[in-house]
A tleap script that builds the chain and sets N, CA, C and O, in Angstrom:
source leaprc.protein.ff14SB
mol = sequence {
  NMET VAL VAL TRP THR VAL GLN ARG GLN GLU
  ASP GLU TRP ALA ALA LEU MET ARG SER ALA
  LEU ALA GLY ASP SER ALA ALA TYR GLU ARG
  LEU LEU ARG GLU LEU ALA PRO ALA LEU ARG
  ALA PHE ALA ARG THR VAL ALA ALA ARG ALA
  GLY GLY ALA VAL ASP ALA GLU ASP ILE VAL
  GLN GLU THR LEU ILE ALA VAL HIE LEU LYS
  ARG HIE THR TRP ILE ALA THR GLU PRO LEU
  GLY PRO TRP VAL ARG ALA ILE ALA ARG HIE
  LYS PHE ILE ASP ALA LEU ARG ARG HIE GLY
  ALA ARG ILE HIE VAL CPRO
}
set mol.1.N position { 224.375 129.201 77.340 }
set mol.1.CA position { 225.643 128.443 77.173 }
set mol.1.C position { 225.857 128.029 78.644 }
set mol.1.O position { 225.191 128.681 79.449 }
set mol.2.N position { 226.514 127.242 79.057 }
set mol.2.CA position { 226.746 126.751 80.058 }
set mol.2.C position { 227.470 127.574 81.378 }
set mol.2.O position { 227.182 127.534 82.574 }
set mol.3.N position { 228.399 128.243 80.737 }
set mol.3.CA position { 229.419 128.948 81.554 }
set mol.3.C position { 228.612 130.033 82.449 }
set mol.3.O position { 228.626 130.112 83.677 }
set mol.4.N position { 227.596 131.207 81.132 }
set mol.4.CA position { 226.788 131.480 82.170 }
set mol.4.C position { 225.990 131.343 83.219 }
set mol.4.O position { 225.679 131.988 84.221 }
set mol.5.N position { 225.757 130.390 82.750 }
set mol.5.CA position { 224.318 129.653 83.862 }
set mol.5.C position { 225.223 129.206 84.901 }
set mol.5.O position { 224.511 128.656 85.742 }
set mol.6.N position { 226.706 129.158 85.348 }
set mol.6.CA position { 227.257 128.551 86.654 }
set mol.6.C position { 227.652 129.760 87.166 }
set mol.6.O position { 227.813 129.990 88.365 }
set mol.7.N position { 227.869 130.839 85.909 }
set mol.7.CA position { 228.222 131.573 86.820 }
set mol.7.C position { 226.833 132.616 87.444 }
set mol.7.O position { 226.844 133.558 88.236 }
set mol.8.N position { 226.095 132.181 86.946 }
set mol.8.CA position { 224.481 132.809 87.750 }
set mol.8.C position { 224.504 132.159 88.464 }
set mol.8.O position { 224.532 132.884 89.458 }
set mol.9.N position { 224.517 131.070 88.836 }
set mol.9.CA position { 224.449 130.377 89.876 }
set mol.9.C position { 225.308 130.528 91.462 }
set mol.9.O position { 224.998 130.517 92.653 }
set mol.10.N position { 226.601 130.675 90.599 }
set mol.10.CA position { 227.342 131.103 91.777 }
set mol.10.C position { 226.983 132.470 92.261 }
set mol.10.O position { 226.837 132.952 93.385 }
set mol.11.N position { 226.893 132.907 91.122 }
set mol.11.CA position { 226.060 134.760 91.461 }
set mol.11.C position { 225.014 134.665 92.760 }
set mol.11.O position { 224.897 135.337 93.785 }
set mol.12.N position { 224.674 134.104 92.500 }
set mol.12.CA position { 223.179 133.541 93.276 }
set mol.12.C position { 223.651 133.246 94.682 }
set mol.12.O position { 223.601 133.912 95.717 }
set mol.13.N position { 224.076 132.166 94.430 }
set mol.13.CA position { 224.722 131.562 96.161 }
set mol.13.C position { 225.969 132.314 96.811 }
set mol.13.O position { 226.633 131.773 97.695 }
set mol.14.N position { 226.273 133.682 96.294 }
set mol.14.CA position { 227.243 134.400 97.171 }
set mol.14.C position { 226.178 135.152 97.166 }
set mol.14.O position { 226.401 135.810 98.182 }
set mol.15.N position { 225.305 135.488 96.813 }
set mol.15.CA position { 224.031 136.496 97.871 }
set mol.15.C position { 223.390 136.018 98.469 }
set mol.15.O position { 222.724 136.597 99.327 }
set mol.16.N position { 223.347 134.677 98.222 }
set mol.16.CA position { 222.506 133.792 99.707 }
set mol.16.C position { 223.805 134.036 100.871 }
set mol.16.O position { 223.660 134.167 102.086 }
set mol.17.N position { 224.748 134.047 100.303 }
set mol.17.CA position { 225.894 133.416 101.860 }
set mol.17.C position { 225.940 134.961 102.102 }
set mol.17.O position { 226.270 135.109 103.278 }
set mol.18.N position { 225.764 136.112 101.534 }
set mol.18.CA position { 226.422 137.132 101.934 }
set mol.18.C position { 224.473 137.031 103.122 }
set mol.18.O position { 224.591 137.097 104.346 }
set mol.19.N position { 223.084 136.891 102.535 }
set mol.19.CA position { 221.893 136.940 103.505 }
set mol.19.C position { 222.291 136.266 104.524 }
set mol.19.O position { 222.081 136.761 105.631 }
set mol.20.N position { 222.814 135.262 104.452 }
set mol.20.CA position { 223.106 134.278 105.639 }
set mol.20.C position { 223.997 134.710 106.589 }
set mol.20.O position { 223.971 134.658 107.819 }
set mol.21.N position { 225.045 135.287 105.550 }
set mol.21.CA position { 225.974 136.380 107.019 }
set mol.21.C position { 225.520 137.078 107.816 }
set mol.21.O position { 226.039 137.357 108.897 }
set mol.22.N position { 224.171 137.577 107.273 }
set mol.22.CA position { 223.318 138.998 107.513 }
set mol.22.C position { 222.416 138.885 108.980 }
set mol.22.O position { 222.013 139.699 109.812 }
set mol.23.N position { 222.320 136.986 108.750 }
set mol.23.CA position { 221.613 136.921 109.826 }
set mol.23.C position { 220.139 136.057 109.225 }
set mol.23.O position { 219.396 135.453 109.998 }
set mol.24.N position { 220.017 136.098 108.457 }
set mol.24.CA position { 218.605 135.358 106.922 }
set mol.24.C position { 218.959 133.935 106.951 }
set mol.24.O position { 219.653 133.479 106.042 }
set mol.25.N position { 218.507 133.117 108.006 }
set mol.25.CA position { 218.987 131.941 108.226 }
set mol.25.C position { 217.531 130.898 106.926 }
set mol.25.O position { 217.448 129.681 106.757 }
set mol.26.N position { 216.657 132.020 106.287 }
set mol.26.CA position { 216.293 131.450 105.291 }
set mol.26.C position { 216.955 130.735 103.752 }
set mol.26.O position { 216.853 129.791 102.968 }
set mol.27.N position { 217.832 132.264 104.110 }
set mol.27.CA position { 218.787 131.772 103.123 }
set mol.27.C position { 220.063 131.122 103.281 }
set mol.27.O position { 220.881 130.821 102.412 }
set mol.28.N position { 220.098 130.971 104.393 }
set mol.28.CA position { 221.392 130.092 104.524 }
set mol.28.C position { 220.856 128.637 104.278 }
set mol.28.O position { 221.544 127.949 103.524 }
set mol.29.N position { 219.705 128.063 104.819 }
set mol.29.CA position { 218.894 127.194 104.227 }
set mol.29.C position { 218.664 126.806 102.918 }
set mol.29.O position { 218.781 125.601 102.696 }
set mol.30.N position { 218.381 127.499 102.040 }
set mol.30.CA position { 217.956 127.311 100.310 }
set mol.30.C position { 219.668 127.224 99.864 }
set mol.30.O position { 219.995 126.476 98.943 }
set mol.31.N position { 220.518 127.904 100.471 }
set mol.31.CA position { 222.221 127.956 100.013 }
set mol.31.C position { 222.406 126.287 99.964 }
set mol.31.O position { 222.381 125.588 98.951 }
set mol.32.N position { 222.609 125.829 101.426 }
set mol.32.CA position { 222.968 124.594 101.651 }
set mol.32.C position { 221.964 123.625 100.988 }
set mol.32.O position { 222.351 122.457 101.006 }
set mol.33.N position { 220.755 123.840 100.404 }
set mol.33.CA position { 220.078 122.647 99.487 }
set mol.33.C position { 220.324 122.868 98.607 }
set mol.33.O position { 220.477 121.806 98.004 }
set mol.34.N position { 220.586 124.024 97.721 }
set mol.34.CA position { 221.661 124.544 96.415 }
set mol.34.C position { 222.798 123.822 96.221 }
set mol.34.O position { 223.222 123.191 95.253 }
set mol.35.N position { 223.355 124.097 97.683 }
set mol.35.CA position { 225.036 123.653 96.860 }
set mol.35.C position { 225.037 122.241 97.206 }
set mol.35.O position { 226.057 121.689 96.794 }
set mol.36.N position { 224.193 121.429 97.858 }
set mol.36.CA position { 223.965 120.051 98.218 }
set mol.36.C position { 224.410 118.827 97.026 }
set mol.36.O position { 225.320 118.001 96.971 }
set mol.37.N position { 223.378 119.153 96.220 }
set mol.37.CA position { 223.266 119.007 94.782 }
set mol.37.C position { 224.899 119.026 93.928 }
set mol.37.O position { 225.413 118.015 93.450 }
set mol.38.N position { 225.349 120.045 93.901 }
set mol.38.CA position { 226.455 120.405 92.690 }
set mol.38.C position { 227.366 119.363 93.816 }
set mol.38.O position { 227.997 118.476 93.241 }
set mol.39.N position { 227.450 119.384 94.886 }
set mol.39.CA position { 228.582 118.674 95.941 }
set mol.39.C position { 228.468 117.468 95.832 }
set mol.39.O position { 229.519 116.867 96.052 }
set mol.40.N position { 226.975 116.394 95.391 }
set mol.40.CA position { 227.283 115.976 95.605 }
set mol.40.C position { 228.093 114.983 94.022 }
set mol.40.O position { 228.686 113.905 93.964 }
set mol.41.N position { 227.675 116.131 92.836 }
set mol.41.CA position { 227.713 115.330 92.125 }
set mol.41.C position { 229.476 115.373 91.750 }
set mol.41.O position { 230.034 114.372 91.301 }
set mol.42.N position { 230.116 116.492 91.973 }
set mol.42.CA position { 231.650 116.201 92.162 }
set mol.42.C position { 231.866 114.939 93.035 }
set mol.42.O position { 232.190 113.787 92.745 }
set mol.43.N position { 231.565 115.572 94.239 }
set mol.43.CA position { 231.608 113.878 95.459 }
set mol.43.C position { 232.054 112.610 94.268 }
set mol.43.O position { 233.120 112.105 93.914 }
set mol.44.N position { 230.544 112.424 93.878 }
set mol.44.CA position { 230.862 111.129 93.218 }
set mol.44.C position { 231.860 110.983 92.091 }
set mol.44.O position { 232.885 110.347 92.336 }
set mol.45.N position { 231.691 111.473 90.936 }
set mol.45.CA position { 232.998 112.617 90.249 }
set mol.45.C position { 233.998 111.857 91.107 }
set mol.45.O position { 233.725 110.661 91.210 }
set mol.46.N position { 234.926 112.200 91.652 }
set mol.46.CA position { 235.766 111.902 92.465 }
set mol.46.C position { 236.271 110.602 93.040 }
set mol.46.O position { 237.295 109.919 93.012 }
set mol.47.N position { 234.791 110.580 93.695 }
set mol.47.CA position { 235.028 109.276 94.056 }
set mol.47.C position { 235.340 108.070 93.067 }
set mol.47.O position { 236.251 107.243 93.108 }
set mol.48.N position { 234.519 108.197 92.358 }
set mol.48.CA position { 234.599 107.168 90.972 }
set mol.48.C position { 236.457 107.211 90.415 }
set mol.48.O position { 237.088 106.161 90.288 }
set mol.49.N position { 236.819 108.008 90.261 }
set mol.49.CA position { 238.058 108.320 89.990 }
set mol.49.C position { 239.444 107.542 91.088 }
set mol.49.O position { 240.655 107.381 90.935 }
set mol.50.N position { 238.782 107.327 91.823 }
set mol.50.CA position { 239.111 107.298 93.436 }
set mol.50.C position { 239.004 105.664 93.431 }
set mol.50.O position { 239.608 104.984 94.261 }
set mol.51.N position { 238.061 105.030 92.271 }
set mol.51.CA position { 237.799 103.418 92.544 }
set mol.51.C position { 236.850 103.204 93.582 }
set mol.51.O position { 236.662 102.036 93.925 }
set mol.52.N position { 236.141 104.221 94.213 }
set mol.52.CA position { 235.210 104.137 94.884 }
set mol.52.C position { 235.487 104.347 96.267 }
set mol.52.O position { 234.568 104.450 97.080 }
set mol.53.N position { 237.175 104.446 96.722 }
set mol.53.CA position { 238.001 104.017 97.797 }
set mol.53.C position { 236.832 105.052 99.094 }
set mol.53.O position { 236.651 104.842 100.293 }
set mol.54.N position { 236.277 106.097 98.220 }
set mol.54.CA position { 235.722 106.942 99.429 }
set mol.54.C position { 234.506 106.912 98.880 }
set mol.54.O position { 234.069 106.552 97.787 }
set mol.55.N position { 233.840 107.561 100.282 }
set mol.55.CA position { 232.198 107.367 99.890 }
set mol.55.C position { 231.855 109.182 99.373 }
set mol.55.O position { 232.524 110.088 99.870 }
set mol.56.N position { 231.017 109.395 98.597 }
set mol.56.CA position { 230.562 110.290 98.055 }
set mol.56.C position { 229.905 111.233 99.311 }
set mol.56.O position { 230.317 112.277 99.816 }
set mol.57.N position { 228.630 110.355 99.610 }
set mol.57.CA position { 228.218 111.092 100.526 }
set mol.57.C position { 228.686 111.471 101.848 }
set mol.57.O position { 228.128 112.378 102.465 }
set mol.58.N position { 229.772 110.769 102.366 }
set mol.58.CA position { 230.546 111.580 103.320 }
set mol.58.C position { 231.090 112.877 102.751 }
set mol.58.O position { 231.028 113.882 103.459 }
set mol.59.N position { 231.735 112.960 101.266 }
set mol.59.CA position { 232.468 114.078 101.139 }
set mol.59.C position { 231.431 115.297 100.929 }
set mol.59.O position { 232.001 116.371 101.122 }
set mol.60.N position { 230.393 115.402 100.670 }
set mol.60.CA position { 229.381 116.124 100.586 }
set mol.60.C position { 228.729 116.530 102.036 }
set mol.60.O position { 228.372 117.675 102.315 }
set mol.61.N position { 228.643 115.481 102.846 }
set mol.61.CA position { 228.450 115.849 104.241 }
set mol.61.C position { 229.873 116.877 105.012 }
set mol.61.O position { 230.061 118.044 105.355 }
set mol.62.N position { 230.467 115.848 104.993 }
set mol.62.CA position { 231.764 116.859 105.574 }
set mol.62.C position { 232.086 118.179 104.877 }
set mol.62.O position { 232.252 119.049 105.732 }
set mol.63.N position { 232.193 118.515 103.979 }
set mol.63.CA position { 231.800 119.918 102.808 }
set mol.63.C position { 231.062 120.734 103.667 }
set mol.63.O position { 231.583 121.735 104.159 }
set mol.64.N position { 229.773 120.382 103.929 }
set mol.64.CA position { 228.783 120.886 103.992 }
set mol.64.C position { 228.755 121.700 105.434 }
set mol.64.O position { 228.369 122.826 105.746 }
set mol.65.N position { 229.408 120.487 106.240 }
set mol.65.CA position { 229.757 121.164 108.158 }
set mol.65.C position { 230.989 121.988 107.805 }
set mol.65.O position { 231.306 122.850 108.624 }
set mol.66.N position { 231.717 121.854 106.725 }
set mol.66.CA position { 233.134 122.825 107.138 }
set mol.66.C position { 232.439 124.231 106.694 }
set mol.66.O position { 232.722 125.333 107.162 }
set mol.67.N position { 231.336 123.918 105.553 }
set mol.67.CA position { 230.869 125.252 105.232 }
set mol.67.C position { 230.705 126.276 106.182 }
set mol.67.O position { 231.294 127.347 106.333 }
set mol.68.N position { 229.267 125.429 107.134 }
set mol.68.CA position { 228.999 125.748 108.211 }
set mol.68.C position { 229.929 126.226 108.999 }
set mol.68.O position { 229.753 127.375 109.405 }
set mol.69.N position { 231.216 125.455 109.449 }
set mol.69.CA position { 231.891 126.185 110.711 }
set mol.69.C position { 232.666 127.131 110.151 }
set mol.69.O position { 232.751 128.018 111.000 }
set mol.70.N position { 233.151 127.373 109.393 }
set mol.70.CA position { 233.957 128.526 108.255 }
set mol.70.C position { 233.553 128.980 107.288 }
set mol.70.O position { 234.071 128.858 106.179 }
set mol.71.N position { 232.216 129.787 107.646 }
set mol.71.CA position { 231.616 130.556 106.382 }
set mol.71.C position { 232.095 131.797 106.759 }
set mol.71.O position { 232.365 132.635 105.898 }
set mol.72.N position { 232.259 132.059 108.147 }
set mol.72.CA position { 232.892 133.176 108.476 }
set mol.72.C position { 234.147 133.813 107.601 }
set mol.72.O position { 234.472 134.919 107.169 }
set mol.73.N position { 234.530 132.799 107.598 }
set mol.73.CA position { 236.182 133.256 106.463 }
set mol.73.C position { 235.872 133.297 105.182 }
set mol.73.O position { 236.876 133.158 104.482 }
set mol.74.N position { 234.994 133.416 104.650 }
set mol.74.CA position { 234.180 133.519 103.129 }
set mol.74.C position { 234.705 135.085 102.858 }
set mol.74.O position { 235.106 135.598 103.903 }
set mol.75.N position { 234.754 135.571 102.205 }
set mol.75.CA position { 235.476 136.742 102.186 }
set mol.75.C position { 234.079 137.704 100.744 }
set mol.75.O position { 234.237 137.794 99.526 }
set mol.76.N position { 233.017 138.167 101.504 }
set mol.76.CA position { 231.915 138.891 100.925 }
set mol.76.C position { 232.099 139.130 99.634 }
set mol.76.O position { 231.181 138.698 98.936 }
set mol.77.N position { 233.292 139.870 98.848 }
set mol.77.CA position { 233.599 140.546 97.549 }
set mol.77.C position { 234.183 139.608 96.453 }
set mol.77.O position { 234.551 139.978 95.338 }
set mol.78.N position { 234.229 137.621 97.211 }
set mol.78.CA position { 234.870 137.136 96.197 }
set mol.78.C position { 233.590 136.249 95.851 }
set mol.78.O position { 232.400 136.378 96.136 }
set mol.79.N position { 234.196 135.441 95.236 }
set mol.79.CA position { 232.841 134.190 94.641 }
set mol.79.C position { 233.135 133.446 95.774 }
set mol.79.O position { 234.016 133.571 96.624 }
set mol.80.N position { 232.064 132.495 95.602 }
set mol.80.CA position { 231.760 131.532 96.906 }
set mol.80.C position { 232.285 130.008 95.700 }
set mol.80.O position { 233.101 129.087 95.737 }
set mol.81.N position { 231.465 130.406 94.966 }
set mol.81.CA position { 232.223 128.504 94.301 }
set mol.81.C position { 233.106 128.424 94.624 }
set mol.81.O position { 233.123 128.187 95.832 }
set mol.82.N position { 234.543 128.531 93.942 }
set mol.82.CA position { 236.323 128.310 94.198 }
set mol.82.C position { 236.482 128.219 95.731 }
set mol.82.O position { 237.383 127.477 96.123 }
set mol.83.N position { 235.734 128.870 96.663 }
set mol.83.CA position { 236.001 128.882 97.810 }
set mol.83.C position { 235.310 127.136 98.249 }
set mol.83.O position { 235.993 126.227 98.721 }
set mol.84.N position { 234.021 127.072 97.971 }
set mol.84.CA position { 233.330 125.830 98.265 }
set mol.84.C position { 234.116 124.675 97.369 }
set mol.84.O position { 234.112 123.671 98.081 }
set mol.85.N position { 234.608 124.458 96.454 }
set mol.85.CA position { 235.117 123.965 95.838 }
set mol.85.C position { 236.232 123.596 96.690 }
set mol.85.O position { 236.261 122.432 97.088 }
set mol.86.N position { 237.353 124.567 97.111 }
set mol.86.CA position { 238.353 124.384 97.708 }
set mol.86.C position { 238.136 123.092 99.000 }
set mol.86.O position { 238.700 122.017 99.205 }
set mol.87.N position { 237.096 123.796 99.649 }
set mol.87.CA position { 236.891 122.991 100.718 }
set mol.87.C position { 236.670 121.522 100.476 }
set mol.87.O position { 237.553 120.705 100.740 }
set mol.88.N position { 235.111 121.059 99.811 }
set mol.88.CA position { 235.441 120.070 99.119 }
set mol.88.C position { 236.472 119.294 98.406 }
set mol.88.O position { 236.444 118.070 98.278 }
set mol.89.N position { 237.593 120.260 97.845 }
set mol.89.CA position { 238.808 119.377 97.215 }
set mol.89.C position { 239.302 118.752 98.642 }
set mol.89.O position { 239.634 117.597 98.907 }
set mol.90.N position { 239.238 119.860 99.430 }
set mol.90.CA position { 240.234 119.447 100.852 }
set mol.90.C position { 239.719 118.052 101.238 }
set mol.90.O position { 240.355 117.030 101.494 }
set mol.91.N position { 238.488 118.267 101.212 }
set mol.91.CA position { 238.007 116.958 102.286 }
set mol.91.C position { 237.682 115.739 101.736 }
set mol.91.O position { 237.451 114.718 102.383 }
set mol.92.N position { 237.660 115.878 100.252 }
set mol.92.CA position { 238.285 114.669 99.337 }
set mol.92.C position { 239.955 113.991 99.892 }
set mol.92.O position { 240.333 113.010 100.531 }
set mol.93.N position { 240.329 114.679 99.496 }
set mol.93.CA position { 241.629 114.058 99.987 }
set mol.93.C position { 241.960 113.500 101.772 }
set mol.93.O position { 242.535 112.481 102.152 }
set mol.94.N position { 241.416 114.483 102.484 }
set mol.94.CA position { 241.108 113.847 103.787 }
set mol.94.C position { 240.424 112.546 103.895 }
set mol.94.O position { 240.901 111.689 104.640 }
set mol.95.N position { 239.019 112.249 103.012 }
set mol.95.CA position { 238.673 110.692 103.070 }
set mol.95.C position { 240.111 109.942 102.166 }
set mol.95.O position { 240.630 108.967 102.708 }
set mol.96.N position { 240.501 110.272 101.264 }
set mol.96.CA position { 241.833 109.286 100.526 }
set mol.96.C position { 242.654 109.007 101.859 }
set mol.96.O position { 242.563 107.913 102.416 }
set mol.97.N position { 243.496 110.075 102.380 }
set mol.97.CA position { 244.255 109.355 103.549 }
set mol.97.C position { 243.768 109.076 104.879 }
set mol.97.O position { 244.420 108.652 105.833 }
set mol.98.N position { 242.483 109.381 104.822 }
set mol.98.CA position { 241.743 107.907 106.067 }
set mol.98.C position { 241.969 106.543 105.385 }
set mol.98.O position { 242.558 105.637 105.975 }
set mol.99.N position { 241.528 106.423 104.230 }
set mol.99.CA position { 241.635 105.376 103.682 }
set mol.99.C position { 243.024 104.654 102.977 }
set mol.99.O position { 243.046 103.887 102.014 }
set mol.100.N position { 244.276 105.210 103.864 }
set mol.100.CA position { 245.519 104.633 103.220 }
set mol.100.C position { 246.032 105.505 101.971 }
set mol.100.O position { 247.225 105.624 101.692 }
set mol.101.N position { 245.206 105.972 101.408 }
set mol.101.CA position { 246.081 106.585 99.934 }
set mol.101.C position { 246.669 107.456 100.042 }
set mol.101.O position { 246.293 108.415 100.716 }
set mol.102.N position { 248.005 107.404 99.293 }
set mol.102.CA position { 249.083 108.359 99.025 }
set mol.102.C position { 248.319 109.644 98.111 }
set mol.102.O position { 247.619 109.435 97.120 }
set mol.103.N position { 248.572 110.772 98.587 }
set mol.103.CA position { 247.978 111.975 97.532 }
set mol.103.C position { 249.312 113.229 97.692 }
set mol.103.O position { 249.795 113.800 98.669 }
set mol.104.N position { 249.544 113.281 96.427 }
set mol.104.CA position { 250.512 114.444 96.453 }
set mol.104.C position { 249.915 116.078 95.485 }
set mol.104.O position { 249.634 116.066 94.286 }
set mol.105.N position { 249.867 116.939 96.107 }
set mol.105.CA position { 248.405 117.547 95.608 }
set mol.105.C position { 250.175 119.132 95.067 }
set mol.105.O position { 251.129 119.336 95.818 }
set mol.106.N position { 250.023 119.635 94.089 }
set mol.106.CA position { 251.346 120.642 93.531 }
set mol.106.C position { 250.404 121.690 93.989 }
set mol.106.O position { 250.709 122.879 93.894 }
savepdb mol mol.pdb
quit
């Protein structure tokens, strides 16, 4: 089942992030490598919806940088997926704004 697989993957990512925050650089490298394709899929989808106004790869890179810079703000008892998706969503909105698009976020 897809939901189970997604949950399992997000649980693994959370475990990798906890290890990374404890100083395991190999776990951190693996986490970033595993996040990139998921972020790329998200970024391509939202970039296509935006009519190509933004570059999907820019969103991916900016999200990974933000994850790196803000990793200390993630609460280790919380799921990692929603935290990363929120960052990616904000980076997408930032990219649209840079291109002059007006965004209303409820």
